[in-house]
Phi, psi and omega in degrees: 000156180264172179301322184288348172265353181287143176285314179233133178229128166258122180236110180058033183285127177230152175219130171227144179262331181253000181090355183230311187272118178278124175267338168228121185244113175049057178283116174239113187209135175244129178244121179274159178294132181087351182282143178258126184229133172246134173261114180246143179169166177291172177301130181091007188269354175107005182298307178296320183295321178297315177296320183294323176294318175302319178284340180099006180278343173227150179254141174293145175290323175209167178096184186229142166241131182236148172240121182052037176084356184254123183301133177238009184305323181257005179280135182289158183306318183292348179256359183273342180064038179249152168254148177219134179246117184279167182291327182245177180277078186295320187255313186231083181291343182275354186254157178286171179297319181294321180291326180291324177286317182289329188305305179297334178291320182281331177289324182299330186299000000 
């Protein structure tokens, strides 16, 4: 499949926090609709940073992120229509894992 058929596309995405050390280097990735994708790598390899950039919580230092061929790199998180589940109970420690995942989906209705 080509880029224009991809659901999510990372094109030349890079991220640095200090201006020197790249935590994500030249990421070129196409994710097709219905595709199941896992990001695997050691601690510090950029997995979480990549997901945070996709969700809009972090901005790439360079490159472009697109959804259905439309650039979303500068789109704020609340307009991206993505869900994100953190590794820990970042928002609702008193709720179960299922309740934490379900809550934003029920609020969205």
